[in-house]
PASEBA-1860 file (N, C-alpha, C; in nm, 3 decimals):
! residues 151
1> XXXXXXXX> 1.862/3.565/2.486/1.798/3.414/2.450/1.698/3.430/2.331 ~ 1.727/3.410/2.192/1.611/3.402/2.091/1.503/3.334/2.128 ~ 1.367/3.401/2.109/1.236/3.334/2.124/1.232/3.191/2.066 ~ 1.167/3.097/2.081/1.134/2.965/2.048/1.073/2.972/1.890 ~ 1.023/3.079/1.862/0.953/3.091/1.751/1.075/3.109/1.651 ~ 1.171/3.175/1.653/1.277/3.253/1.564/1.332/3.097/1.567 ~ 1.387/3.034/1.649/1.481/2.877/1.669/1.375/2.794/1.585 ~ 1.265/2.789/1.602/1.187/2.698/1.528/1.164/2.731/1.398
9> XXXXXXXX> 1.142/2.848/1.318/1.139/2.888/1.215/1.297/2.857/1.142 ~ 1.401/2.885/1.200/1.528/2.844/1.162/1.548/2.708/1.133 ~ 1.539/2.603/1.233/1.536/2.491/1.251/1.429/2.422/1.131 ~ 1.318/2.468/1.102/1.235/2.441/0.978/1.294/2.479/0.864 ~ 1.334/2.597/0.847/1.388/2.631/0.728/1.517/2.547/0.684 ~ 1.602/2.534/0.780/1.709/2.443/0.761/1.678/2.296/0.711 ~ 1.581/2.221/0.775/1.523/2.111/0.748/1.475/2.070/0.605 ~ 1.402/2.203/0.577/1.331/2.196/0.449/1.452/2.235/0.321
17> XXXXXXXX> 1.554/2.299/0.376/1.659/2.292/0.268/1.760/2.167/0.262 ~ 1.774/2.141/0.373/1.841/1.993/0.412/1.770/1.887/0.337 ~ 1.648/1.897/0.328/1.584/1.769/0.261/1.574/1.791/0.087 ~ 1.544/1.919/0.071/1.581/1.966/-0.068/1.692/1.884/-0.155 ~ 1.826/1.932/-0.053/1.971/1.894/-0.106/1.957/1.748/-0.096 ~ 1.920/1.693/-0.008/1.926/1.533/0.032/1.849/1.486/-0.104 ~ 1.733/1.542/-0.122/1.635/1.453/-0.235/1.732/1.478/-0.362 ~ 1.756/1.600/-0.396/1.831/1.591/-0.532/1.982/1.506/-0.548
25> XXXXXXXX> 2.029/1.498/-0.435/2.176/1.394/-0.420/2.110/1.267/-0.465 ~ 2.002/1.222/-0.390/1.977/1.049/-0.377/1.897/1.051/-0.509 ~ 1.821/1.131/-0.560/1.767/1.124/-0.660/1.837/1.066/-0.774 ~ 1.944/1.182/-0.800/2.035/1.156/-0.871/2.104/1.015/-0.906 ~ 2.098/0.950/-0.785/2.198/0.834/-0.782/2.081/0.717/-0.830 ~ 1.956/0.749/-0.777/1.843/0.637/-0.819/1.823/0.631/-0.950 ~ 1.779/0.768/-1.004/1.780/0.792/-1.154/1.906/0.691/-1.252 ~ 2.021/0.742/-1.228/2.133/0.705/-1.299/2.157/0.533/-1.288
33> XXXXXXXX> 2.128/0.502/-1.153/2.162/0.344/-1.099/2.026/0.275/-1.161 ~ 1.898/0.314/-1.117/1.791/0.227/-1.134/1.706/0.260/-1.197 ~ 1.689/0.400/-1.286/1.592/0.427/-1.360/1.469/0.466/-1.282 ~ 1.484/0.503/-1.151/1.353/0.544/-1.064/1.386/0.674/-1.003 ~ 1.273/0.721/-0.982/1.271/0.850/-0.894/1.253/0.823/-0.751 ~ 1.264/0.922/-0.673/1.266/0.879/-0.547/1.120/0.853/-0.494 ~ 1.019/0.916/-0.530/0.915/0.867/-0.492/0.876/0.730/-0.509 ~ 0.897/0.691/-0.647/0.858/0.547/-0.695/0.965/0.468/-0.601
41> XXXXXXXX> 1.048/0.486/-0.575/1.135/0.419/-0.491/1.068/0.394/-0.367 ~ 1.012/0.502/-0.276/0.951/0.516/-0.163/0.819/0.406/-0.194 ~ 0.772/0.428/-0.296/0.625/0.337/-0.297/0.680/0.199/-0.301 ~ 0.776/0.158/-0.382/0.828/0.010/-0.360/0.847/-0.048/-0.228 ~ 0.944/0.066/-0.152/0.979/0.043/-0.021/0.868/0.006/0.075 ~ 0.764/0.103/0.081/0.636/0.091/0.147/0.566/-0.040/0.112 ~ 0.545/-0.088/-0.006/0.476/-0.225/-0.033/0.581/-0.329/0.022 ~ 0.719/-0.327/0.038/0.777/-0.412/0.082/0.798/-0.429/0.222
49> XXXXXXXX> 0.743/-0.341/0.294/0.745/-0.340/0.443/0.598/-0.401/0.467 ~ 0.516/-0.421/0.401/0.378/-0.477/0.442/0.392/-0.617/0.423 ~ 0.350/-0.671/0.523/0.337/-0.850/0.547/0.333/-0.905/0.401 ~ 0.205/-0.863/0.314/0.190/-0.942/0.220/0.197/-0.821/0.091 ~ 0.306/-0.755/0.118/0.363/-0.688/0.019/0.274/-0.611/-0.086 ~ 0.136/-0.564/-0.017/0.063/-0.485/-0.117/-0.037/-0.378/-0.025 ~ -0.054/-0.272/-0.080/-0.136/-0.181/-0.029/-0.240/-0.097/-0.132 ~ -0.337/-0.044/-0.058/-0.448/0.016/-0.168/-0.379/0.133/-0.208
57> XXXXXXXX> -0.442/0.205/-0.307/-0.382/0.347/-0.363/-0.410/0.452/-0.271 ~ -0.508/0.452/-0.190/-0.550/0.540/-0.082/-0.444/0.513/0.026 ~ -0.411/0.378/0.069/-0.304/0.401/0.174/-0.164/0.412/0.113 ~ -0.139/0.387/0.010/0.001/0.469/-0.030/0.020/0.609/-0.060 ~ -0.120/0.678/-0.084/-0.119/0.808/-0.085/-0.110/0.874/0.032 ~ -0.157/0.813/0.131/-0.135/0.878/0.278/0.023/0.861/0.330 ~ 0.070/0.745/0.266/0.233/0.726/0.297/0.316/0.814/0.233 ~ 0.282/0.858/0.101/0.363/0.900/0.002/0.331/1.049/-0.011
65> XXXXXXXX> 0.210/1.093/0.097/0.196/1.235/0.092/0.152/1.286/-0.072 ~ 0.038/1.219/-0.143/0.008/1.261/-0.234/-0.123/1.234/-0.258 ~ -0.206/1.244/-0.370/-0.332/1.225/-0.420/-0.321/1.071/-0.476 ~ -0.424/0.985/-0.440/-0.430/0.869/-0.464/-0.450/0.857/-0.661 ~ -0.488/0.945/-0.709/-0.465/0.954/-0.856/-0.323/0.965/-0.906 ~ -0.247/1.047/-0.825/-0.104/1.074/-0.869/-0.022/0.928/-0.851 ~ -0.093/0.838/-0.717/-0.013/0.709/-0.701/-0.054/0.604/-0.808 ~ -0.136/0.631/-0.890/-0.205/0.562/-0.989/-0.092/0.602/-1.107
73> XXXXXXXX> -0.126/0.719/-1.139/0.000/0.741/-1.241/0.144/0.716/-1.227 ~ 0.167/0.709/-1.103/0.312/0.671/-1.081/0.333/0.534/-1.054 ~ 0.224/0.451/-1.047/0.213/0.268/-1.056/0.219/0.230/-1.188 ~ 0.146/0.323/-1.266/0.153/0.232/-1.426/0.262/0.213/-1.477 ~ 0.370/0.309/-1.455/0.479/0.274/-1.538/0.549/0.153/-1.473 ~ 0.532/0.175/-1.344/0.630/0.027/-1.271/0.549/-0.109/-1.299 ~ 0.413/-0.089/-1.307/0.340/-0.198/-1.348/0.384/-0.261/-1.485 ~ 0.368/-0.163/-1.585/0.454/-0.204/-1.714/0.580/-0.257/-1.723
81> XXXXXXXX> 0.669/-0.238/-1.635/0.793/-0.296/-1.639/0.813/-0.419/-1.532 ~ 0.711/-0.429/-1.486/0.685/-0.564/-1.378/0.728/-0.531/-1.236 ~ 0.745/-0.421/-1.173/0.797/-0.405/-1.079/0.670/-0.405/-0.982 ~ 0.559/-0.370/-1.014/0.435/-0.378/-0.928/0.334/-0.449/-1.014 ~ 0.210/-0.504/-0.934/0.098/-0.555/-1.012/-0.019/-0.506/-0.964 ~ -0.120/-0.503/-1.010/-0.276/-0.462/-0.969/-0.335/-0.598/-0.908 ~ -0.406/-0.593/-0.803/-0.476/-0.720/-0.750/-0.606/-0.678/-0.693 ~ -0.717/-0.719/-0.761/-0.874/-0.673/-0.740/-0.890/-0.755/-0.583
89> XXXXXXXX> -0.953/-0.686/-0.501/-1.000/-0.750/-0.364/-1.114/-0.839/-0.392 ~ -1.115/-0.935/-0.316/-1.165/-1.083/-0.353/-1.278/-1.054/-0.314 ~ -1.327/-0.993/-0.211/-1.453/-0.907/-0.142/-1.522/-0.813/-0.203 ~ -1.440/-0.712/-0.251/-1.478/-0.601/-0.291/-1.440/-0.549/-0.444 ~ -1.503/-0.569/-0.552/-1.476/-0.555/-0.672/-1.423/-0.390/-0.691 ~ -1.439/-0.330/-0.607/-1.427/-0.159/-0.638/-1.293/-0.156/-0.585 ~ -1.229/-0.231/-0.495/-1.118/-0.206/-0.429/-0.992/-0.291/-0.483 ~ -0.876/-0.230/-0.519/-0.762/-0.293/-0.570/-0.642/-0.263/-0.522
97> XXXXXXXX> -0.530/-0.353/-0.495/-0.421/-0.327/-0.435/-0.305/-0.333/-0.527 ~ -0.224/-0.252/-0.495/-0.068/-0.241/-0.577/0.015/-0.336/-0.489 ~ 0.090/-0.433/-0.571/0.140/-0.546/-0.506/0.276/-0.529/-0.563 ~ 0.356/-0.567/-0.486/0.497/-0.587/-0.484/0.528/-0.699/-0.567 ~ 0.541/-0.743/-0.694/0.630/-0.849/-0.768/0.777/-0.884/-0.700 ~ 0.798/-1.002/-0.775/0.948/-1.043/-0.749/1.026/-0.968/-0.783 ~ 1.017/-0.891/-0.901/1.106/-0.847/-0.957/1.085/-0.697/-0.895 ~ 0.997/-0.640/-0.828/0.981/-0.525/-0.732/1.092/-0.556/-0.624
105> XXXXXXXX> 1.060/-0.682/-0.568/1.150/-0.725/-0.449/1.309/-0.699/-0.464 ~ 1.343/-0.744/-0.562/1.464/-0.741/-0.618/1.503/-0.602/-0.650 ~ 1.419/-0.510/-0.703/1.465/-0.362/-0.715/1.478/-0.304/-0.605 ~ 1.383/-0.328/-0.482/1.397/-0.269/-0.347/1.534/-0.308/-0.317 ~ 1.557/-0.424/-0.290/1.685/-0.460/-0.231/1.798/-0.383/-0.309 ~ 1.807/-0.379/-0.428/1.923/-0.268/-0.515/1.890/-0.155/-0.482 ~ 1.792/-0.085/-0.473/1.749/0.050/-0.423/1.818/0.065/-0.285 ~ 1.792/-0.014/-0.209/1.843/0.032/-0.048/1.979/0.003/-0.054
113> XXXXXXXX> 2.025/-0.067/-0.129/2.193/-0.059/-0.138/2.236/0.060/-0.167 ~ 2.190/0.114/-0.288/2.220/0.212/-0.315/2.173/0.344/-0.237 ~ 2.096/0.336/-0.169/2.039/0.458/-0.076/2.147/0.455/0.039 ~ 2.194/0.306/0.092/2.303/0.297/0.188/2.401/0.371/0.162 ~ 2.442/0.331/0.037/2.577/0.399/0.017/2.567/0.551/0.001 ~ 2.462/0.608/-0.061/2.462/0.751/-0.069/2.425/0.826/0.075 ~ 2.378/0.778/0.166/2.363/0.806/0.333/2.504/0.801/0.401 ~ 2.580/0.706/0.329/2.724/0.688/0.395/2.794/0.811/0.321
121> XXXXXXXX> 2.796/0.829/0.227/2.857/0.935/0.152/2.797/1.075/0.217 ~ 2.673/1.092/0.246/2.628/1.231/0.275/2.683/1.250/0.427 ~ 2.703/1.163/0.512/2.741/1.191/0.626/2.896/1.168/0.666 ~ 2.964/1.116/0.591/3.092/1.072/0.631/3.177/1.142/0.638 ~ 3.191/1.277/0.595/3.300/1.374/0.633/3.270/1.475/0.724 ~ 3.141/1.494/0.786/3.109/1.606/0.867/3.026/1.523/0.977 ~ 2.995/1.419/1.019/2.949/1.374/1.119/3.010/1.263/1.174 ~ 2.988/1.235/1.310/3.037/1.102/1.388/2.921/1.011/1.395
129> XXXXXXXX> 2.938/0.903/1.395/2.827/0.792/1.408/2.760/0.847/1.545 ~ 2.803/0.897/1.636/2.683/0.955/1.761/2.605/1.066/1.716 ~ 2.671/1.124/1.631/2.580/1.278/1.568/2.479/1.212/1.492 ~ 2.506/1.126/1.400/2.414/1.050/1.335/2.292/0.983/1.363 ~ 2.326/0.921/1.463/2.226/0.838/1.558/2.146/0.940/1.622 ~ 2.204/1.052/1.690/2.119/1.149/1.762/2.039/1.235/1.668 ~ 2.067/1.267/1.527/1.985/1.336/1.426/1.879/1.231/1.396 ~ 1.917/1.106/1.404/1.794/1.014/1.355/1.702/1.008/1.477
137> XXXXXXXX> 1.751/1.005/1.596/1.662/1.000/1.690/1.567/1.127/1.721 ~ 1.635/1.225/1.680/1.560/1.362/1.702/1.448/1.353/1.554 ~ 1.501/1.316/1.432/1.424/1.286/1.331/1.310/1.215/1.349 ~ 1.311/1.103/1.454/1.200/1.008/1.467/1.125/1.045/1.534 ~ 1.154/1.162/1.657/1.048/1.234/1.708/0.973/1.335/1.641 ~ 1.034/1.380/1.559/0.949/1.475/1.451/0.853/1.379/1.364 ~ 0.882/1.309/1.328/0.815/1.198/1.231/0.688/1.073/1.291 ~ 0.715/1.091/1.434/0.655/0.995/1.510/0.548/0.950/1.495
145> XXXXXXX> 0.441/1.040/1.458/0.299/0.971/1.405/0.293/0.963/1.248 ~ 0.354/0.963/1.181/0.344/0.977/1.018/0.330/0.832/1.014 ~ 0.250/0.814/0.909/0.235/0.679/0.848/0.349/0.641/0.766 ~ 0.374/0.481/0.778/0.491/0.415/0.712/0.640/0.455/0.736 ~ 0.698/0.397/0.842/0.839/0.428/0.840/0.900/0.334/0.738 ~ 1.010/0.389/0.674/1.105/0.308/0.570/1.210/0.229/0.647 ~ 1.273/0.272/0.716/1.375/0.224/0.780/1.383/0.086/0.866
END
């Protein structure tokens, strides 16, 4: 029997490789169909999941695993094309929110359709529905304490 550390390392390396391959495949579809990168799509999806469709840059940075300044740079072009807007906090002028616009809500819906189609293609020839469900459950346990579920 292999020590757990060998199995853990192999699993981690395979997950990282799989994540890279999936990101490459999905990013291509998002860029060609919607003109968005994967992180931009995630930003919009996180906003969509919020009851008021808004988050601070700091909250977005935690969910996207990047700095707040990177979120600012990423949100600027999205704001220019009308997918997000900036909203000042009524009680604290230092605080601003990134808000999903109506056009952004439409775009997120379109993005989710593209992602669902890509997901179907990714798993269709190698996995049963039960296997995909099991994988989803296992990965859910792996990220159980992470901020911002997108599914």
